[in-house]
C-alpha positions as CSV (number, residue, x, y, z in Angstrom):
1,M,0.1,-0.3,-0.1
2,A,3.0,2.6,0.5
3,A,4.8,1.8,-2.4
4,L,1.4,2.5,-3.9
5,R,1.1,5.8,-2.3
6,A,4.5,6.5,-3.2
7,A,3.5,6.0,-6.9
8,G,1.0,7.8,-6.8
9,R,2.6,10.5,-5.5
10,E,5.1,10.6,-7.8
11,R,3.1,10.5,-10.7
12,L,0.9,13.8,-9.1
13,R,4.3,15.3,-9.0
14,R,5.4,14.5,-12.8
15,L,2.2,15.4,-14.1
16,S,2.5,18.3,-11.8
17,K,6.0,19.0,-13.6
18,E,4.5,18.3,-17.1
19,G,1.4,20.4,-16.8
20,L,3.9,23.7,-15.7
21,W,6.0,23.7,-18.4
22,I,2.6,23.4,-21.0
23,V,1.3,26.5,-19.0
24,L,4.4,28.3,-19.3
25,G,5.3,28.1,-22.6
26,Q,1.2,28.2,-23.8
27,A,1.7,31.4,-21.8
28,A,4.5,32.8,-23.7
29,A,3.0,32.2,-27.2
30,V,-0.1,34.2,-25.7
31,L,1.6,37.0,-24.6
32,G,3.8,36.9,-27.8
33,S,0.9,36.8,-30.1
34,L,-0.9,39.7,-27.9
35,A,2.0,41.7,-28.2
36,G,2.8,41.2,-31.9
37,V,-0.8,42.2,-32.6
38,R,-0.1,45.6,-31.0
39,L,3.4,45.6,-32.7
40,L,1.8,44.6,-36.3
41,T,-0.9,46.8,-36.2
42,E,1.1,50.0,-34.9
43,L,3.2,49.5,-38.0
44,L,0.5,48.4,-40.6
45,A,-2.6,50.2,-41.8
46,P,-5.8,48.3,-41.7
47,S,-5.4,47.4,-45.2
48,A,-2.7,46.1,-45.0
49,Y,-3.4,43.9,-42.2
50,G,-6.1,42.7,-43.7
51,E,-3.5,41.6,-47.1
52,L,-1.7,40.0,-44.1
53,A,-4.2,38.3,-42.8
54,L,-5.6,36.7,-45.9
55,G,-2.2,35.6,-47.1
56,L,-2.2,33.4,-43.8
57,T,-5.0,31.6,-45.0
58,V,-3.2,30.2,-47.9
59,A,-0.6,28.9,-44.6
60,A,-3.6,27.9,-43.3
61,L,-4.5,25.5,-46.2
62,V,-1.3,23.7,-45.8
63,N,-1.8,22.9,-42.0
64,Q,-5.4,21.6,-42.9
65,T,-5.0,19.5,-45.7
66,V,-1.1,18.0,-45.7
67,L,0.9,18.8,-42.6
68,G,-1.4,19.5,-39.7
69,P,-3.0,15.7,-40.5
70,L,0.2,14.5,-40.7
71,S,0.9,15.8,-37.4
72,N,-1.9,14.1,-35.6
73,G,-0.8,10.4,-37.1
74,V,2.9,11.0,-35.8
75,T,1.9,12.4,-32.5
76,R,-0.8,9.2,-32.2
77,F,1.8,6.5,-33.2
78,Y,4.4,7.5,-30.7
79,A,3.1,5.6,-27.7
80,P,2.0,2.3,-29.8
81,A,5.7,2.6,-31.6
82,Q,7.2,2.6,-28.0
83,E,5.4,0.5,-26.5
84,Q,6.1,-2.3,-29.4
85,G,10.0,-1.2,-29.0
86,D,9.9,0.1,-32.4
87,P,10.8,3.7,-32.4
88,R,13.4,3.8,-35.1
89,G,11.0,2.1,-37.5
90,Y,8.7,4.6,-36.5
91,L,10.9,7.4,-37.4
92,L,11.6,6.3,-40.5
93,A,8.3,5.9,-41.3
94,V,7.9,9.5,-40.4
95,G,10.5,10.9,-42.9
96,R,9.3,9.2,-45.3
97,L,5.9,10.9,-44.8
98,V,7.2,14.6,-44.6
99,A,8.8,13.7,-47.9
100,V,5.8,13.1,-49.8
101,A,4.0,15.7,-48.0
102,T,6.8,18.4,-49.1
103,A,6.3,17.4,-52.4
104,V,2.8,17.5,-52.0
105,I,3.2,21.3,-50.6
106,A,5.9,21.8,-53.7
107,L,3.0,20.9,-56.3
108,I,0.1,23.4,-54.6
109,A,2.9,26.0,-54.6
110,L,3.4,25.7,-58.5
111,I,0.0,25.4,-59.1
112,A,-0.8,28.7,-56.9
113,L,1.8,30.5,-58.3
114,A,0.5,29.5,-61.9
115,A,-2.9,30.1,-61.3
116,L,-2.3,33.9,-59.8
117,L,0.1,34.4,-63.3
118,L,-3.0,33.4,-65.3
119,A,-5.4,35.5,-63.1
120,G,-3.1,38.2,-63.7
121,R,-3.0,38.9,-59.9
122,V,0.8,38.9,-60.0
123,Q,1.0,41.4,-56.9
124,W,0.3,38.3,-54.8
125,M,2.4,36.1,-56.1
126,A,5.0,37.2,-53.2
127,I,3.2,36.9,-50.3
128,A,1.6,33.8,-51.6
129,A,5.6,32.4,-51.6
130,A,6.0,33.7,-48.5
131,A,3.0,32.0,-47.1
132,L,3.5,28.8,-48.4
133,A,7.4,28.7,-47.3
134,F,5.9,30.0,-43.8
135,A,3.7,27.2,-43.9
136,T,5.7,24.2,-44.7
137,L,8.6,25.6,-41.5
138,S,5.6,25.4,-39.5
139,G,4.5,22.4,-40.6
140,Y,8.2,20.6,-39.6
141,N,7.8,22.0,-36.4
142,A,4.2,21.1,-35.8
143,I,5.7,17.4,-36.4
144,L,9.0,17.9,-34.4
145,N,6.8,19.0,-31.1
146,G,4.6,16.6,-31.8
147,I,7.3,13.8,-31.3
148,Q,8.5,15.6,-28.6
149,N,5.1,16.3,-26.8
150,A,4.5,12.4,-27.5
151,A,7.9,11.7,-25.8
152,R,6.9,14.1,-22.7
153,Q,10.1,15.9,-23.5
154,R,7.3,19.4,-22.0
155,A,10.1,21.7,-21.2
156,I,11.5,21.4,-24.8
157,V,8.2,22.1,-26.4
158,A,7.6,24.9,-23.7
159,L,10.5,26.4,-24.9
160,H,9.8,27.0,-28.8
161,Q,6.4,27.5,-28.6
162,G,7.4,30.1,-26.4
163,I,10.2,31.2,-28.6
164,E,8.7,31.1,-32.1
165,S,5.3,33.5,-30.7
166,W,7.8,36.1,-30.2
167,A,10.4,35.5,-32.8
168,R,7.3,35.4,-35.5
169,F,6.3,39.1,-34.1
170,L,9.6,40.6,-33.6
171,V,11.3,39.4,-36.6
172,A,8.5,40.6,-38.6
173,A,8.4,44.3,-37.2
174,G,12.0,44.6,-37.5
175,L,11.9,43.8,-42.0
176,L,8.7,46.1,-42.0
177,L,11.4,48.9,-40.2
178,W,14.5,47.9,-42.4
179,L,12.9,47.2,-45.9
180,G,9.1,48.8,-45.6
181,A,5.5,48.6,-44.2
182,S,4.2,45.7,-46.3
183,S,2.0,42.5,-46.0
184,T,5.1,40.4,-48.3
185,V,7.6,41.9,-45.8
186,A,5.6,41.0,-42.9
187,M,5.4,37.5,-43.8
188,T,8.6,37.0,-44.9
189,G,9.5,37.7,-41.6
190,F,7.4,35.4,-40.3
191,A,9.3,33.1,-42.2
192,L,12.4,33.3,-41.4
193,A,11.9,33.1,-38.1
194,V,10.4,29.9,-38.1
195,V,13.7,29.1,-39.6
196,L,15.5,30.3,-36.4
197,V,13.4,27.8,-34.1
198,L,13.3,25.1,-36.6
199,C,17.3,24.6,-36.4
200,S,17.1,24.7,-32.5
201,Q,14.3,21.8,-32.6
202,T,16.6,19.9,-34.5
203,A,19.3,20.6,-32.5
204,F,17.2,19.4,-29.4
205,F,15.5,16.4,-31.2
206,R,18.7,14.7,-32.4
207,K,18.4,12.6,-28.8
208,I,15.0,10.7,-30.1
209,A,16.1,10.7,-34.0
210,H,19.2,8.4,-32.5
211,A,17.1,6.2,-30.9
212,G,18.5,2.4,-30.7
213,G,17.2,-0.4,-31.9
214,A,16.9,-2.0,-35.7
215,A,13.9,-0.9,-37.5
216,A,11.4,-3.9,-37.3
217,D,8.7,-2.8,-40.3
218,P,9.1,1.2,-41.1
219,G,6.4,0.4,-44.0
220,N,4.0,-1.0,-41.1
221,W,4.1,2.2,-39.7
222,Q,3.6,4.2,-42.5
223,R,0.5,2.8,-43.3
224,Q,-1.0,2.8,-39.8
225,I,-0.6,6.7,-39.8
226,W,-1.8,7.2,-43.4
227,K,-4.4,5.5,-42.6
228,Y,-5.2,7.3,-39.2
229,S,-4.1,10.4,-41.2
230,W,-6.2,11.2,-44.8
231,P,-9.5,11.5,-43.1
232,I,-8.1,14.3,-41.2
233,S,-6.6,15.6,-44.1
234,V,-10.1,15.1,-45.8
235,F,-12.2,17.3,-43.3
236,G,-9.3,19.4,-43.1
237,A,-9.7,21.0,-46.5
238,F,-13.4,21.7,-45.3
239,T,-12.3,23.0,-42.7
240,W,-9.8,25.1,-44.3
241,V,-12.3,26.5,-46.5
242,Q,-14.5,27.4,-43.5
243,L,-11.8,29.0,-41.6
244,A,-10.6,31.7,-44.8
245,S,-14.0,32.0,-45.7
246,D,-14.5,34.6,-43.0
247,R,-11.4,36.8,-44.3
248,W,-12.5,36.1,-47.8
249,A,-16.2,37.1,-47.8
250,L,-15.0,40.6,-45.9
251,E,-12.4,41.0,-48.6
252,L,-16.0,40.6,-51.2
253,F,-18.7,42.2,-49.8
254,A,-16.3,44.9,-48.0
255,T,-13.2,46.4,-48.1
256,T,-9.8,44.6,-47.4
257,R,-9.0,47.4,-44.4
258,E,-12.4,45.6,-42.7
259,V,-10.5,42.3,-43.4
260,G,-7.5,43.7,-41.3
261,T,-9.7,45.2,-38.3
262,F,-11.6,41.8,-38.2
263,A,-8.6,39.7,-38.3
264,A,-7.2,42.0,-35.1
265,L,-10.5,41.0,-33.8
266,F,-10.1,37.3,-34.3
267,Q,-6.9,37.3,-33.0
268,L,-7.5,39.1,-29.6
269,G,-10.8,36.8,-29.3
270,Y,-10.8,34.0,-30.8
271,Y,-7.2,32.9,-31.3
272,P,-6.5,33.2,-26.7
273,M,-9.9,30.5,-26.6
274,A,-7.9,28.1,-29.0
275,M,-5.0,28.5,-27.6
276,A,-6.2,27.5,-24.2
277,S,-7.9,24.5,-25.9
278,T,-4.4,23.7,-27.1
279,M,-2.9,23.8,-24.0
280,A,-5.0,21.4,-22.6
281,T,-4.9,19.1,-25.3
282,Q,-0.9,19.7,-25.8
283,F,-0.8,18.4,-22.3
284,L,-3.9,15.4,-22.3
285,A,-3.3,14.3,-25.8
286,P,-0.2,11.7,-24.9
287,I,-1.6,10.8,-21.7
288,F,-5.4,10.3,-23.9
289,Y,-3.2,8.0,-26.1
290,Q,-0.9,6.1,-23.8
291,R,-4.2,5.5,-21.5
292,A,-6.5,4.0,-25.1
293,G,-3.2,2.7,-26.7
294,D,-4.3,1.2,-29.7
295,A,-8.0,1.8,-28.7
296,S,-8.9,-2.0,-28.7
297,D,-9.5,-2.4,-24.8
298,E,-13.2,-0.6,-23.9
299,R,-11.4,-0.3,-20.3
300,R,-9.1,1.7,-21.5
301,N,-11.4,3.8,-23.8
302,A,-14.0,4.6,-21.5
303,N,-11.3,6.0,-18.7
304,V,-10.1,8.8,-21.8
305,N,-13.6,9.0,-22.1
306,R,-14.7,10.5,-18.1
307,L,-11.5,12.7,-18.9
308,S,-12.7,14.1,-22.1
309,W,-15.7,15.2,-20.5
310,R,-14.5,16.9,-17.0
311,L,-12.2,18.8,-19.6
312,T,-15.0,19.7,-21.6
313,G,-17.0,21.2,-18.9
314,L,-13.7,22.7,-17.7
315,A,-13.4,24.6,-21.3
316,L,-17.1,25.5,-21.4
317,G,-17.0,26.8,-18.0
318,T,-13.7,29.2,-18.6
319,T,-15.7,30.4,-21.9
320,A,-18.4,31.6,-19.8
321,A,-16.4,33.7,-17.6
322,A,-14.2,34.8,-20.4
323,F,-17.5,36.2,-22.0
324,L,-18.5,37.9,-19.0
325,L,-15.6,39.9,-18.2
326,S,-14.9,41.0,-22.0
327,L,-18.4,42.4,-21.9
328,M,-17.6,44.5,-19.1
329,F,-13.9,45.0,-20.2
330,H,-13.8,44.9,-24.1
331,R,-13.0,48.9,-24.7
332,H,-9.8,48.7,-22.3
333,I,-8.7,45.2,-23.9
334,F,-8.7,46.7,-27.3
335,A,-7.0,50.2,-25.8
336,V,-4.3,48.0,-24.6
337,L,-3.3,45.0,-27.2
338,A,-4.6,46.9,-31.1
339,A,-3.6,50.5,-32.1
340,R,-6.4,53.1,-32.1
341,E,-7.6,52.3,-35.8
342,Y,-9.1,49.2,-34.8
343,A,-10.9,49.7,-32.0
344,G,-14.1,49.7,-33.6
345,V,-14.5,46.4,-33.7
346,S,-13.8,45.9,-29.6
347,H,-17.6,45.7,-29.0
348,L,-17.9,42.3,-30.6
349,L,-15.2,41.0,-28.7
350,P,-17.2,39.1,-26.0
351,W,-18.6,37.0,-29.1
352,M,-15.6,36.3,-30.7
353,L,-14.3,35.1,-27.4
354,L,-17.7,32.9,-27.2
355,A,-17.3,31.3,-30.1
356,G,-13.4,30.2,-30.1
357,G,-14.4,28.8,-26.7
358,I,-17.5,26.6,-27.8
359,F,-15.5,25.5,-30.7
360,A,-12.4,24.5,-28.3
361,A,-14.9,22.9,-26.1
362,G,-15.6,20.5,-29.0
363,Q,-12.3,19.8,-29.9
364,T,-11.8,18.4,-26.3
365,I,-14.3,15.6,-27.6
366,A,-12.5,15.4,-30.9
367,L,-9.2,14.6,-28.9
368,N,-11.5,12.0,-27.5
369,L,-12.5,10.5,-30.8
370,M,-9.1,10.7,-32.2
371,S,-7.9,8.4,-29.0
372,Q,-9.8,5.5,-29.9
373,M,-9.0,5.7,-33.4
374,R,-12.8,7.4,-34.6
375,T,-11.0,9.9,-37.0
376,H,-13.7,8.2,-39.7
377,T,-16.6,8.8,-37.7
378,M,-15.7,12.4,-37.3
379,M,-15.5,13.2,-41.6
380,T,-19.6,13.4,-41.7
381,A,-19.4,16.2,-38.9
382,K,-16.5,18.1,-39.9
383,I,-17.2,18.0,-43.7
384,V,-21.4,19.3,-43.3
385,T,-20.8,21.9,-40.4
386,A,-17.4,23.2,-42.9
387,L,-19.7,23.5,-45.5
388,L,-22.6,25.4,-43.3
389,G,-19.6,27.2,-42.0
390,V,-18.8,28.9,-45.2
391,A,-22.5,29.6,-46.0
392,L,-22.7,31.2,-42.8
393,N,-19.9,33.5,-43.5
394,F,-20.9,34.7,-46.7
395,A,-24.1,35.3,-45.5
396,G,-23.4,37.3,-42.3
397,A,-20.8,39.2,-44.7
398,W,-23.4,39.9,-47.0
399,W,-26.3,41.1,-44.6
400,L,-23.9,42.9,-41.5
401,G,-20.2,42.7,-42.4
402,T,-18.0,42.4,-39.3
403,A,-20.9,41.4,-37.1
404,G,-22.5,39.2,-39.8
405,I,-19.3,37.6,-39.5
406,V,-19.0,36.7,-35.8
407,L,-22.5,36.4,-35.4
408,A,-22.0,33.5,-37.8
409,A,-19.1,32.2,-35.7
410,V,-20.7,31.2,-33.2
411,A,-23.8,29.8,-34.8
412,F,-20.8,27.3,-36.3
413,S,-19.0,26.4,-33.0
414,V,-22.5,26.0,-31.0
415,L,-23.2,23.3,-34.3
416,Y,-20.3,21.9,-34.4
417,F,-19.8,21.7,-30.3
418,A,-23.2,19.7,-30.9
419,W,-22.3,17.5,-33.4
420,M,-19.7,16.1,-31.9
421,S,-20.9,15.4,-28.6
422,A,-23.6,13.6,-30.0
423,L,-20.4,11.3,-32.1
424,A,-18.9,11.1,-28.7
425,L,-21.9,9.8,-27.1
426,R,-22.9,7.0,-29.5
427,R,-21.8,3.5,-29.6
428,P,-19.5,2.3,-28.8
429,P,-20.5,2.9,-25.2
430,L,-18.9,5.8,-23.0
431,S,-19.6,6.6,-20.0
432,L,-20.4,10.0,-18.7
433,P,-18.6,10.7,-15.6
């Protein structure tokens, strides 16, 4: 009994230490992002900031359809590879898949640049190229972060998450002051900052990369990661359309300046809630995956399910508190965190926070489904909600401009949360706490 108590205390100590590192890393990333909003909104006019936001939708395409899904698969199968004593085969499979993904991105880049040239949008080619470079490098970082997080190297992950957020905006600001205030210069700064972080990531990754033992069957891990990841890539394409449609709808029905003010609103409202969800997911994903194993034991799945629902309740409670606080202090928040030209949308901040928080709660349920290898069951929900989100965004932009986009975001998040909840409650049987 004494041994069990000692083991429990040791486990609690280890989890507390890991949780502290994650909180520190994500807090540094959020603070860097908020400081970056203030810095870049001072250096860029709303129209240029809007162009940067549109350029970032190109980066989001790569993240949602190629490297993001691969990162999920890579992270999910680290624990099974360790359990089966084949870390070397797993890493070889990851390397092959990253090479294939890079080739796909290169093809996307050629098609996108050719399309812009044929459409006569030569002015967009430079920022599109910079955005694709930024997305690719960020994707590599995400994969290394995922493996290191799965290996429970929390301090290393926290260090790089904090550094990347600050470096991105500081390097961009330096280039803007040196070369002039344009969206392309800012995007180039983002890419250069990620190069610096990637060099550091690679140095720390060597310990994992030099895992001993012969590769048992890298082809097996490659097939398993691909089977797990491709549904995420499919619905990721639809998710990207939904994520990008708010900015492009405003570009179509309003102005690039309005895109810029909405981008600041999104980064101050939706983004912090998404980062809070990322923090929880980063901490819990390795634990979920280790507890679920290969997801063949229903008792292990039920354990993961109970933890997931508790996290969901915490996410909703945090969202309610953030919503009430922002109702009272939205003007003060914008006065501190954004330039004066962007203050006209501060009254929409509580609703942007609400949308981000509800979506984050839905993501915690999605993590539960992913830990049980149920990515296929999520496809219909992800695709349909994304398409409805696109329709809501265009209708909202046409009807009410930025306010309509925010209302569309709230409606989309509620629908997504409800559908994810329904999937989690569906058989195979899952028990609520």
